[in-house]
Backbone atoms as SQL, in Angstrom:
CREATE TABLE atoms (id INTEGER PRIMARY KEY, chain TEXT, resi INTEGER, resn TEXT, atom TEXT, x REAL, y REAL, z REAL);
INSERT INTO atoms VALUES
  (1, 'A', 1, 'MET', 'N', 101.881, 105.158, 150.459),
  (2, 'A', 1, 'MET', 'CA', 103.151, 105.448, 149.876),
  (3, 'A', 1, 'MET', 'C', 102.967, 104.758, 147.970),
  (4, 'A', 2, 'GLU', 'N', 103.331, 105.794, 147.209),
  (5, 'A', 2, 'GLU', 'CA', 103.033, 104.869, 145.673),
  (6, 'A', 2, 'GLU', 'C', 104.559, 105.015, 145.531),
  (7, 'A', 3, 'SER', 'N', 104.778, 103.681, 144.502),
  (8, 'A', 3, 'SER', 'CA', 106.128, 103.572, 143.715),
  (9, 'A', 3, 'SER', 'C', 105.776, 103.840, 142.692),
  (10, 'A', 4, 'ILE', 'N', 106.713, 104.626, 141.647),
  (11, 'A', 4, 'ILE', 'CA', 107.011, 104.655, 140.559),
  (12, 'A', 4, 'ILE', 'C', 108.485, 104.204, 140.396),
  (13, 'A', 5, 'GLY', 'N', 108.667, 103.719, 138.276),
  (14, 'A', 5, 'GLY', 'CA', 109.781, 103.369, 138.309),
  (15, 'A', 5, 'GLY', 'C', 110.122, 105.018, 137.888),
  (16, 'A', 6, 'ALA', 'N', 112.409, 104.165, 137.478),
  (17, 'A', 6, 'ALA', 'CA', 112.710, 105.834, 137.474),
  (18, 'A', 6, 'ALA', 'C', 112.504, 106.064, 136.042),
  (19, 'A', 7, 'TYR', 'N', 112.365, 105.678, 135.615),
  (20, 'A', 7, 'TYR', 'CA', 112.229, 106.249, 133.487),
  (21, 'A', 7, 'TYR', 'C', 111.193, 107.389, 134.181),
  (22, 'A', 8, 'ASP', 'N', 109.738, 106.443, 134.737),
  (23, 'A', 8, 'ASP', 'CA', 108.696, 107.078, 135.419),
  (24, 'A', 8, 'ASP', 'C', 108.853, 108.770, 135.449),
  (25, 'A', 9, 'ALA', 'N', 109.951, 108.425, 136.431),
  (26, 'A', 9, 'ALA', 'CA', 109.996, 109.911, 137.891),
  (27, 'A', 9, 'ALA', 'C', 111.164, 110.568, 136.910),
  (28, 'A', 10, 'LYS', 'N', 111.802, 109.913, 136.290),
  (29, 'A', 10, 'LYS', 'CA', 112.232, 111.196, 135.422),
  (30, 'A', 10, 'LYS', 'C', 111.591, 111.851, 134.374),
  (31, 'A', 11, 'THR', 'N', 111.321, 111.694, 133.575),
  (32, 'A', 11, 'THR', 'CA', 110.330, 112.373, 132.364),
  (33, 'A', 11, 'THR', 'C', 109.138, 112.808, 133.406),
  (34, 'A', 12, 'HIS', 'N', 108.682, 113.040, 134.676),
  (35, 'A', 12, 'HIS', 'CA', 107.140, 113.222, 134.875),
  (36, 'A', 12, 'HIS', 'C', 107.977, 114.282, 137.063),
  (37, 'A', 13, 'LEU', 'N', 109.036, 114.104, 137.042),
  (38, 'A', 13, 'LEU', 'CA', 109.506, 115.087, 138.035),
  (39, 'A', 13, 'LEU', 'C', 109.551, 116.462, 138.241),
  (40, 'A', 14, 'PRO', 'N', 109.600, 117.098, 137.939),
  (41, 'A', 14, 'PRO', 'CA', 108.593, 117.742, 138.386),
  (42, 'A', 14, 'PRO', 'C', 107.120, 118.220, 139.241),
  (43, 'A', 15, 'ARG', 'N', 106.243, 116.911, 138.968),
  (44, 'A', 15, 'ARG', 'CA', 104.720, 116.819, 138.778),
  (45, 'A', 15, 'ARG', 'C', 105.059, 116.222, 140.464),
  (46, 'A', 16, 'LEU', 'N', 106.170, 114.689, 140.680),
  (47, 'A', 16, 'LEU', 'CA', 106.614, 114.841, 141.769),
  (48, 'A', 16, 'LEU', 'C', 106.599, 115.288, 142.425),
  (49, 'A', 17, 'LEU', 'N', 107.829, 116.804, 142.373),
  (50, 'A', 17, 'LEU', 'CA', 108.077, 117.458, 143.407),
  (51, 'A', 17, 'LEU', 'C', 106.802, 118.168, 143.994),
  (52, 'A', 18, 'LYS', 'N', 106.032, 118.676, 143.054),
  (53, 'A', 18, 'LYS', 'CA', 104.848, 118.930, 143.937),
  (54, 'A', 18, 'LYS', 'C', 104.318, 118.433, 144.376),
  (55, 'A', 19, 'ARG', 'N', 103.612, 117.030, 144.156),
  (56, 'A', 19, 'ARG', 'CA', 103.043, 115.865, 145.051),
  (57, 'A', 19, 'ARG', 'C', 103.848, 115.866, 146.542),
  (58, 'A', 20, 'VAL', 'N', 104.819, 115.812, 146.598),
  (59, 'A', 20, 'VAL', 'CA', 106.540, 115.734, 147.567),
  (60, 'A', 20, 'VAL', 'C', 105.944, 117.343, 148.300),
  (61, 'A', 21, 'ALA', 'N', 105.826, 118.253, 147.840),
  (62, 'A', 21, 'ALA', 'CA', 105.902, 119.954, 148.375),
  (63, 'A', 21, 'ALA', 'C', 104.741, 119.366, 149.336),
  (64, 'A', 22, 'GLU', 'N', 103.889, 118.628, 148.514),
  (65, 'A', 22, 'GLU', 'CA', 102.331, 119.325, 149.416),
  (66, 'A', 22, 'GLU', 'C', 102.346, 117.787, 149.886),
  (67, 'A', 23, 'GLY', 'N', 103.414, 116.919, 150.617),
  (68, 'A', 23, 'GLY', 'CA', 103.603, 115.487, 151.453),
  (69, 'A', 23, 'GLY', 'C', 103.084, 114.291, 151.282),
  (70, 'A', 24, 'GLU', 'N', 103.524, 113.905, 150.609),
  (71, 'A', 24, 'GLU', 'CA', 103.324, 112.315, 149.729),
  (72, 'A', 24, 'GLU', 'C', 105.110, 112.287, 150.157),
  (73, 'A', 25, 'THR', 'N', 105.005, 110.816, 150.127),
  (74, 'A', 25, 'THR', 'CA', 106.241, 110.553, 149.847),
  (75, 'A', 25, 'THR', 'C', 106.253, 109.200, 149.036),
  (76, 'A', 26, 'ILE', 'N', 107.234, 109.215, 148.277),
  (77, 'A', 26, 'ILE', 'CA', 107.431, 108.457, 146.291),
  (78, 'A', 26, 'ILE', 'C', 108.232, 107.394, 146.335),
  (79, 'A', 27, 'VAL', 'N', 107.729, 106.207, 146.210),
  (80, 'A', 27, 'VAL', 'CA', 109.174, 104.712, 146.083),
  (81, 'A', 27, 'VAL', 'C', 109.967, 105.138, 145.176),
  (82, 'A', 28, 'ILE', 'N', 111.243, 105.014, 145.134),
  (83, 'A', 28, 'ILE', 'CA', 110.878, 105.242, 142.873),
  (84, 'A', 28, 'ILE', 'C', 111.892, 104.225, 142.698),
  (85, 'A', 29, 'THR', 'N', 111.243, 102.939, 141.517),
  (86, 'A', 29, 'THR', 'CA', 112.679, 101.861, 141.495),
  (87, 'A', 29, 'THR', 'C', 112.947, 101.648, 140.505),
  (88, 'A', 30, 'LYS', 'N', 113.624, 100.916, 140.115),
  (89, 'A', 30, 'LYS', 'CA', 114.310, 100.427, 139.264),
  (90, 'A', 30, 'LYS', 'C', 114.257, 98.546, 139.548),
  (91, 'A', 31, 'HIS', 'N', 113.586, 98.292, 137.990),
  (92, 'A', 31, 'HIS', 'CA', 113.382, 97.402, 137.633),
  (93, 'A', 31, 'HIS', 'C', 112.683, 96.581, 138.636),
  (94, 'A', 32, 'GLY', 'N', 111.692, 97.216, 139.565),
  (95, 'A', 32, 'GLY', 'CA', 110.880, 96.631, 139.915),
  (96, 'A', 32, 'GLY', 'C', 111.622, 96.848, 141.587),
  (97, 'A', 33, 'ALA', 'N', 112.814, 97.636, 141.832),
  (98, 'A', 33, 'ALA', 'CA', 113.436, 97.639, 143.382),
  (99, 'A', 33, 'ALA', 'C', 113.649, 99.030, 143.562),
  (100, 'A', 34, 'PRO', 'N', 113.060, 98.479, 144.867),
  (101, 'A', 34, 'PRO', 'CA', 113.055, 100.475, 144.886),
  (102, 'A', 34, 'PRO', 'C', 114.468, 100.941, 145.085),
  (103, 'A', 35, 'VAL', 'N', 115.208, 101.863, 144.654),
  (104, 'A', 35, 'VAL', 'CA', 116.300, 102.552, 144.949),
  (105, 'A', 35, 'VAL', 'C', 116.297, 103.975, 145.667),
  (106, 'A', 36, 'ALA', 'N', 115.306, 104.616, 145.875),
  (107, 'A', 36, 'ALA', 'CA', 115.522, 105.849, 146.605),
  (108, 'A', 36, 'ALA', 'C', 113.388, 105.794, 146.842),
  (109, 'A', 37, 'VAL', 'N', 113.948, 107.229, 148.041),
  (110, 'A', 37, 'VAL', 'CA', 112.729, 107.458, 148.259),
  (111, 'A', 37, 'VAL', 'C', 112.667, 109.823, 148.070),
  (112, 'A', 38, 'LEU', 'N', 111.363, 110.039, 147.746),
  (113, 'A', 38, 'LEU', 'CA', 110.964, 111.131, 147.650),
  (114, 'A', 38, 'LEU', 'C', 110.342, 111.443, 148.147),
  (115, 'A', 39, 'ALA', 'N', 110.586, 112.487, 150.024),
  (116, 'A', 39, 'ALA', 'CA', 110.079, 112.665, 150.590),
  (117, 'A', 39, 'ALA', 'C', 110.116, 114.037, 151.333),
  (118, 'A', 40, 'PRO', 'N', 109.285, 114.038, 151.685),
  (119, 'A', 40, 'PRO', 'CA', 109.684, 115.824, 152.139),
  (120, 'A', 40, 'PRO', 'C', 110.822, 116.456, 153.116),
  (121, 'A', 41, 'TYR', 'N', 110.978, 117.310, 153.023),
  (122, 'A', 41, 'TYR', 'CA', 112.745, 117.645, 153.138),
  (123, 'A', 41, 'TYR', 'C', 111.620, 118.272, 155.109),
  (124, 'A', 42, 'SER', 'N', 112.492, 117.987, 156.076),
  (125, 'A', 42, 'SER', 'CA', 112.046, 118.220, 157.060),
  (126, 'A', 42, 'SER', 'C', 113.222, 119.061, 158.146),
  (127, 'A', 43, 'SER', 'N', 112.548, 120.616, 158.057),
  (128, 'A', 43, 'SER', 'CA', 113.590, 121.757, 158.465),
  (129, 'A', 43, 'SER', 'C', 114.104, 120.973, 159.984),
  (130, 'A', 44, 'SER', 'N', 113.576, 119.658, 160.763),
  (131, 'A', 44, 'SER', 'CA', 113.777, 120.059, 161.702),
  (132, 'A', 44, 'SER', 'C', 115.642, 118.902, 161.626),
  (133, 'A', 45, 'GLU', 'N', 115.713, 118.593, 160.574),
  (134, 'A', 45, 'GLU', 'CA', 116.946, 118.010, 160.364),
  (135, 'A', 45, 'GLU', 'C', 118.172, 118.927, 159.795),
  (136, 'A', 46, 'ARG', 'N', 118.390, 120.625, 160.021),
  (137, 'A', 46, 'ARG', 'CA', 119.210, 120.891, 160.301),
  (138, 'A', 46, 'ARG', 'C', 119.961, 121.235, 161.288),
  (139, 'A', 47, 'PRO', 'N', 121.012, 121.142, 161.399),
  (140, 'A', 47, 'PRO', 'CA', 122.021, 121.062, 163.012),
  (141, 'A', 47, 'PRO', 'C', 121.898, 122.931, 163.730),
  (142, 'A', 48, 'ASP', 'N', 121.519, 123.067, 164.325),
  (143, 'A', 48, 'ASP', 'CA', 121.424, 124.178, 164.769),
  (144, 'A', 48, 'ASP', 'C', 122.514, 125.097, 165.058),
  (145, 'A', 49, 'PRO', 'N', 122.182, 125.774, 164.779),
  (146, 'A', 49, 'PRO', 'CA', 124.417, 126.234, 164.403),
  (147, 'A', 49, 'PRO', 'C', 124.464, 127.024, 165.902),
  (148, 'A', 50, 'LYS', 'N', 124.077, 127.537, 166.369),
  (149, 'A', 50, 'LYS', 'CA', 124.400, 127.956, 167.880),
  (150, 'A', 50, 'LYS', 'C', 124.814, 126.380, 168.902),
  (151, 'A', 51, 'ALA', 'N', 123.860, 125.409, 168.714),
  (152, 'A', 51, 'ALA', 'CA', 124.568, 124.213, 169.348),
  (153, 'A', 51, 'ALA', 'C', 125.780, 123.990, 169.423),
  (154, 'A', 52, 'ALA', 'N', 126.172, 123.891, 167.378),
  (155, 'A', 52, 'ALA', 'CA', 127.247, 124.101, 166.510),
  (156, 'A', 52, 'ALA', 'C', 129.136, 125.227, 167.310),
  (157, 'A', 53, 'ILE', 'N', 127.939, 125.831, 168.214),
  (158, 'A', 53, 'ILE', 'CA', 129.342, 126.608, 168.291),
  (159, 'A', 53, 'ILE', 'C', 129.465, 126.780, 169.645),
  (160, 'A', 54, 'ASP', 'N', 128.792, 125.873, 170.584),
  (161, 'A', 54, 'ASP', 'CA', 128.484, 125.665, 171.761),
  (162, 'A', 54, 'ASP', 'C', 129.631, 124.833, 171.681),
  (163, 'A', 55, 'ALA', 'N', 129.241, 123.423, 171.317),
  (164, 'A', 55, 'ALA', 'CA', 130.248, 122.309, 170.849),
  (165, 'A', 55, 'ALA', 'C', 131.603, 122.186, 170.536),
  (166, 'A', 56, 'ILE', 'N', 131.978, 123.342, 169.962),
  (167, 'A', 56, 'ILE', 'CA', 132.989, 123.693, 169.501),
  (168, 'A', 56, 'ILE', 'C', 133.774, 124.739, 170.569),
  (169, 'A', 57, 'ARG', 'N', 132.928, 125.294, 171.071),
  (170, 'A', 57, 'ARG', 'CA', 134.043, 126.336, 172.306),
  (171, 'A', 57, 'ARG', 'C', 134.084, 124.969, 173.823),
  (172, 'A', 58, 'ALA', 'N', 132.726, 123.927, 174.035),
  (173, 'A', 58, 'ALA', 'CA', 133.541, 123.376, 174.676),
  (174, 'A', 58, 'ALA', 'C', 134.193, 122.609, 174.570),
  (175, 'A', 59, 'TYR', 'N', 134.114, 122.121, 173.507),
  (176, 'A', 59, 'TYR', 'CA', 135.507, 121.349, 172.429),
  (177, 'A', 59, 'TYR', 'C', 137.138, 121.957, 173.221),
  (178, 'A', 60, 'ARG', 'N', 136.598, 123.647, 173.151),
  (179, 'A', 60, 'ARG', 'CA', 138.152, 123.853, 172.998),
  (180, 'A', 60, 'ARG', 'C', 138.824, 124.520, 174.392),
  (181, 'A', 61, 'GLN', 'N', 137.926, 124.618, 175.175),
  (182, 'A', 61, 'GLN', 'CA', 137.957, 124.512, 176.414),
  (183, 'A', 61, 'GLN', 'C', 139.100, 123.123, 177.221),
  (184, 'A', 62, 'GLY', 'N', 139.457, 121.953, 177.045),
  (185, 'A', 62, 'GLY', 'CA', 140.255, 120.798, 176.907),
  (186, 'A', 62, 'GLY', 'C', 141.556, 120.829, 176.127),
  (187, 'A', 63, 'MET', 'N', 141.504, 122.836, 175.116),
  (188, 'A', 63, 'MET', 'CA', 143.006, 121.875, 174.319),
  (189, 'A', 63, 'MET', 'C', 143.147, 123.096, 175.186),
  (190, 'A', 64, 'LYS', 'N', 145.417, 122.693, 175.576),
  (191, 'A', 64, 'LYS', 'CA', 146.021, 123.561, 176.136),
  (192, 'A', 64, 'LYS', 'C', 147.636, 123.369, 174.888),
  (193, 'A', 65, 'LEU', 'N', 148.212, 124.194, 175.260),
  (194, 'A', 65, 'LEU', 'CA', 149.050, 124.302, 174.412),
  (195, 'A', 65, 'LEU', 'C', 150.077, 123.733, 174.916),
  (196, 'A', 66, 'GLU', 'N', 150.426, 123.865, 176.216),
  (197, 'A', 66, 'GLU', 'CA', 151.064, 123.520, 177.046),
  (198, 'A', 66, 'GLU', 'C', 152.752, 123.364, 176.912),
  (199, 'A', 67, 'GLY', 'N', 152.987, 124.872, 177.035),
  (200, 'A', 67, 'GLY', 'CA', 153.978, 125.373, 176.896),
  (201, 'A', 67, 'GLY', 'C', 154.769, 125.839, 174.784),
  (202, 'A', 68, 'VAL', 'N', 154.131, 125.479, 174.458),
  (203, 'A', 68, 'VAL', 'CA', 154.432, 125.106, 172.905),
  (204, 'A', 68, 'VAL', 'C', 153.793, 127.098, 172.258),
  (205, 'A', 69, 'SER', 'N', 154.376, 127.289, 171.585),
  (206, 'A', 69, 'SER', 'CA', 153.636, 128.374, 171.074),
  (207, 'A', 69, 'SER', 'C', 153.388, 128.456, 169.789),
  (208, 'A', 70, 'ILE', 'N', 152.234, 129.436, 169.040),
  (209, 'A', 70, 'ILE', 'CA', 151.180, 129.143, 167.834),
  (210, 'A', 70, 'ILE', 'C', 152.776, 129.467, 167.368),
  (211, 'A', 71, 'ARG', 'N', 153.282, 129.915, 167.279),
  (212, 'A', 71, 'ARG', 'CA', 154.156, 130.253, 166.086),
  (213, 'A', 71, 'ARG', 'C', 155.112, 129.372, 166.088),
  (214, 'A', 72, 'GLU', 'N', 155.728, 127.918, 166.970),
  (215, 'A', 72, 'GLU', 'CA', 156.194, 126.438, 166.789),
  (216, 'A', 72, 'GLU', 'C', 155.353, 125.458, 166.060),
  (217, 'A', 73, 'LEU', 'N', 153.557, 125.268, 166.624),
  (218, 'A', 73, 'LEU', 'CA', 152.550, 124.935, 165.361),
  (219, 'A', 73, 'LEU', 'C', 152.626, 125.232, 164.138),
  (220, 'A', 74, 'ILE', 'N', 152.091, 126.681, 163.845),
  (221, 'A', 74, 'ILE', 'CA', 152.350, 126.917, 162.580),
  (222, 'A', 74, 'ILE', 'C', 153.776, 126.715, 161.754),
  (223, 'A', 75, 'GLU', 'N', 155.530, 126.631, 162.417),
  (224, 'A', 75, 'GLU', 'CA', 156.456, 126.424, 161.449),
  (225, 'A', 75, 'GLU', 'C', 156.444, 124.692, 161.506),
  (226, 'A', 76, 'GLU', 'N', 155.581, 124.200, 162.053),
  (227, 'A', 76, 'GLU', 'CA', 155.756, 122.190, 161.715),
  (228, 'A', 76, 'GLU', 'C', 154.925, 122.056, 161.150),
  (229, 'A', 77, 'GLY', 'N', 153.438, 123.016, 160.089),
  (230, 'A', 77, 'GLY', 'CA', 152.641, 123.116, 159.813),
  (231, 'A', 77, 'GLY', 'C', 151.171, 122.201, 160.432),
  (232, 'A', 78, 'ARG', 'N', 151.989, 122.058, 161.780),
  (233, 'A', 78, 'ARG', 'CA', 150.616, 121.904, 162.430),
  (234, 'A', 78, 'ARG', 'C', 148.961, 122.990, 162.608),
  (235, 'A', 79, 'LEU', 'N', 149.330, 123.743, 161.749),
  (236, 'A', 79, 'LEU', 'CA', 148.031, 124.622, 162.133),
  (237, 'A', 79, 'LEU', 'C', 148.547, 125.803, 160.361);
């Protein structure tokens, strides 16, 4: 993993992004101390939309109005 100073990173950002897109990871330093990492984006970090929808539906299953109407909630400012 290569390190590069912040000034050089700013100056050569397009070149660094090309290297990162090819799989390389680069540490950006400021006065010799690491402050950031340029790393390839991993699509596995994106949440699965279907799983999110399923989680919302599962959460809603436990929610009950228990005699309170939606209109009353709206008037109270809760919806």
